[in-house]
N, C-alpha and C positions, 0 to 999 in steps of 0.2 A: 578039705574042700573049702574054697573061699568064694563068697558070693558078692558080686559087684553089679551096680547098674551102669551100663555103658552110656557114655555121654558123647560119643562120636557122631551120632546122627539122631534124627527125631524119633527113631524106633524105641529108644530107651530100654534095650533088651536086658533081662535079668540074666547075667552071666554067672556060670559056675566054673571055677578053675581049680585043677589039681596043681598045687604049688610045687610038687615034686617033679611032675612030668610036663607041666605047662599045657596040659590038655584043656581046651576050652569048650564048653557046651552052652547052649542057650542063645547064641548069637544068630541073628537073621542075615547078617552080611559079614564079609571078610574084615571090615573095619573094626568090628567088635573084638575079634581075635587079636588083631594087631594092637589095638588100644590096650587091652588088659595085659598082654605080654610086655609091652613097653612100660605100662604102669608098675608092674612088679619088678622089672629088671632095670629100668632107667627112666623113672618118672620125670616128666618135664611140665613146665608151666609157663604162663605168660605174665607180664607185669604191665599194669596201667596205673599211672600215678600223675603227680604234677611236679613241676620244677619252678623254682623261684625265678623272677626276672628283676631287672633294675627299674622297670617301668611302672609308675604308680597307677597308670590307667589299666594295666594288666599285670597284677602282682605275681600271678602264677599262670602257667600254661600246661595243658595236658600232654603227656608223653607216653610212649609204650616201647616195649622191646620189639625189634623187627622180626623176631622168630622165637620159638620156644627155647627156654633155658632149663638146665637141670634144676630140679626142685630144691636141691640142697644148696643152690647158689642164690636163691631169692634174696635173702637178707644181705648177702655180700653185694649184690647188684644194687639193692636199695641204698646201701651206704654210699656207693659211688654216685648214684643219682642225687642224693641229698647234698653232695658237695657242689653241685652245679648251680650257677646263677647266670641266667641268660642276659647278655648285655648288647645284643643286636636283634634286629627284626628278622625272624625266621618264619618259614611257611611250612605247611603240611609236608611231611616227608623229609624235611631237613634233619640232618644228623646232629644230635646234641652230644652224644658220647659214641665215638667210633670203636667198634670191637671191644665192648665193655668186658673187662677182666679176661681178655683173650678168649672169649667164648664164641667168637665168630658172629656175634649179634650186636647190632647197633641200638642205641636209644634214640628214638625219633619223635619229632613234634607231630601232634595230631590235630592241630588247630591253626587257623589263619588269624587269630585274634590280634597277634602282634602287628599285623599289617593293616588293621582297621582303625587305628587312631593316628 
């Protein structure tokens, strides 16, 4: 039996899961069961970081992935992000890296700071 606190909603349920049968108890909603099964079989995460720019007024801008990525790809995606240097003024939602590592996920800008100077 594995015990985990669910982070899918504000309830913070204390879940227990049988790792052999994937039977879940302790969840107050269906999201808890879905969360823990996904966490054990195919864990995913998000990334929020910064990217360098060529602009001295705004040397870095915040970015994030547009959707969850496999947990085991975090460091690979970060390596790709570190390669980027933005050389044009972008706005919130603009794509910095399209389909990073063929994961079906884009890296996007989360600030309008480049357009404020």
